[in-house]
N, C-alpha and C positions, 0 to 999 in steps of 0.2 A: 442450847442447851437449854428446855424448858421444865420447870416445875423442880420436883422432889429432886435431878440431877444436877440441878441451880445452884441449887444449896448444899448437896452434899458436893460438888465439885468446890466452892466456897470456904466451903470445912475445910474442907483434904489441902486449897493451899492456904490456909492459918497453918494446920498444925505442919506441912512443908517447912513455912518460915518459920516457928515453932525448933523443930526439929536443926533447922539448919543455923540458925544459928549460935549452937552450943558448936565452941571450938574443935570440941573430941569427934564429929560428925564430919568426914571426905563426900562434899555434896560432888565431884568426880565425880568415886565412886556408888553413890546413888543413885545418881544421874542411870548410872550406866544399867545400876541391878533394876529399878523401875522401866529404864528400856527393855532389859531381860524378860520383864514379867509382861511388857505391852505386850512384846515377840508371841509368847505363850500361850495369854490370851484371849491375839487377835486371829492366834491359829483352830483354837477348841474353840469352837462354838457351843461348846455344850458345856463347859467349865463354864465360859460368863456366861450363860443364862443361867443357872445354880448358886452364881455366884450374886448373881440380883434377883432373883426368887424372891418375890415376897413372902410366901409363904414358906422361906425358911426364917429362923430364927439368926438374928446379925450375929448373936457371941457363934453359932453352928457354919456361918460360915467363915466365922475367922476362925473359927476351931478347923476347918475346909487350906485356909489359906498356912496357916503354920506347918498341917500338913505338909504340903505341898510345898514351899522352900524353905520350913523352916532347915536349916543347917547349909539352904548352900547360899546363903543371902544373909546380909547382915541382917544385925534385930532392928537394927531403921528403919530397911526395908520392911522388912512383915510388919514390925509394927502400922506403918502406912497404909499397910494394902489391906493387912488386917482392917484397922479404920475405914477401906474405900467400903470395906466387903459388908459392916457396918453399917452403913448408909443406904436407903433406901435411892433408887437408878427410874428415870423413866423408861428409860431402854438397853437396855443389854449393850450394846454398841459404846452407850458413853460413859460406860464404865472406863472402856479400853482410852477412847477419845482421852480421859478425864487423866491418868496415868502416862499416855506420853506428854501431856502435856507436862504435865510433876515431875516429868523425865525432864526434860528441854527449861524450865524452870530451874531445877537441881543442875545443872550446866553451867546456864546465865548466874547463877550463883557465885560458885564456885569462880564462872570469873571478876565477878563482882569482891570477891573475899583477896583476890590478885591485885583487884583496880584496875581489868583490859574486860569492863564491861559495853566502855565507852568505844573502846577497841575491834570488841567484837562482834557491834550493832550496826561501825560502822564496813565491815568487813564480808556480816551479810549483807550489807545495800550493794560495793562495789560486787560484791562477787553475783549477784541476784544481775545487775546489767550488762557483763560479763557474760555470763549465758543468755541476756535477751537480746543481747546482742550478734550469738553464733551459733547460726542456726545447727552447724554441727557439733557443735559442743554438747546443743540440750538434747541432738537427736542420742550423743553415746550415753548422756545417762540417762534418759528413758530409759534405751532401749526395754523393754520383756526381751529378748533375748541374748540381750547378757548378763554372765553372772554375776552375781556380789561383787567377789575378787578383783571381778574385772574393772569394777566401776570403781570401788574399793583403789583400787593402781593406779587408775587416774587421775583420781580426790587426792589422793597423794603425792602423784608429779606435781597438780595447779598449785594445791594448798602447801603439803609437806614444806616446812621452814620459810615457811611465807603466814602464817597466819598464824592464830592466838589456837591453841589446843581446845577451847571452847566452839568455835568456828569450826575446828576440824572436826568433830564427834556431831554437830549438830548439824553442818550440814550433811556428812557420812549418815550419819541417821534415817536422815529425809530423802535422801537422795537411794537408799539400797532398800526402805521398808515409806516408800510413802506411802500407802496408809490408803487409796484411792484419788489422791492429791496431786495435783499438777504440778510441779518442779516450784516456778511462779509464785502459787497459793503459798504454797508450803514455805517457802526464804518469807515472803512477805507474811503470815503466820508470825516466823518464827524475829522478825525485825522489830515484832506490834508488843511482841511477848516480851524482847529486850526494854524498850518504851518502856510498856506496863513496868518492868522490873522498877521502872525510876521513877514511877508516876507522870510517863513522857509521856508528848505528844507527838507522832513523827509528821513531820511536812519533811516532802520529795520537793525540791528547790529546782529547777531545770533555768538555769541562765545563757547569756548566751557567752558571755567570759565568764571569768571568775571571778566570784564577790572578795570584795576588799575585808579584812579582815571586822573594820568598819559595819560597811555594809550587814554582816553577818552579824554581826551584835545589834545593831538597831532592826532588823527583822526580825530574827528572833526574840528581842524583844517585847516587838510590838504583833509579835505573834502569841506570844504567851498572856498577853493583856489581854486579847482578844478574845483566847482559847478559854482563863482564866485555869488553864497546867503548862507548867511545864512544857519546852519544845525541841527538839534533836532535830536539827536541821542533818539531813542526807544530801547534800551536794552536789550537782549534776551539772555537766556542760554540754549544749545542744544550740551550735555555729546560728539555726533555723528562729532560734527564737530571736531575730532581729530588734537592740533597741532593748528589752525588757525580761521579762523573769515569767514561769509561769511555776507554782507555787500549787503543789496536793495536798490537802489535810485530810485523812480517811475521803470521804466519797467526795467532800467540797475541793473544786479545782480554784483558782484565783489564776486572773491574770489580767497583765497587766506593767505597768516601772517599777520599778523599786519606792520611786517618791510618790508616783500616782497612790500604790496601792498601802504607803505607809501612810499616807498624808488621810485616805482614807482614812485607811483603822482608825488613828486621833479623832479623825469625825465620830464613828458609829460609837466609842468609848467617848466621847466626851456628850454625845446623843442617851 
């Protein structure tokens, strides 16, 4: 997002944090309701254009929101969506993208409140690896001819009782309403959002053999110092990575042995 949309989204994130700080707010319910509004505006191009029309006053657009969804969702959701309608947006689609992100963030907040956010991060990563390794599964989950109920049932068989509730909700929404994203891109975005929730970066670490606890701690500490932010390690094992590891942080890929990379990180920090 650029310009006005970026500022509007930043303000909406702050409002969401303030709302979910309250113990009286059910973050999971809020996520479901925001997702429902996202689906509505994704379908109704005319409505989202009205809600982002700069020629209309913010208050008039907020009142329209209240007439449309008031009584159907919680007051918290109405207040949040009304605030979005009052904001200025560079493009009408940006409003829908913002709503989708807020819905996902609300689910991650629900996980954080129950102490399961780390588990959700790991489950999203693992599910992405499973999809990447199975062309049949990916085809089934992305088949446009398959109905929502069929995809939901498949995900229930895969994740039901095996993953945290927030993971199931996030993945199900992504699969049943991808909104033009590939499954891989959507899962990567969710993982990044989960990491941002804790103000951490994500490092995807691929090693030939599982890392010991000591190696994970050393690597995590070195990467944290190197990048200046807390680092969450998503660990994967690939026997083809002979004698070393591969670390990807964002677009940067680091190859080399554990000892070599830690030594280089120490030298860079000292210089």
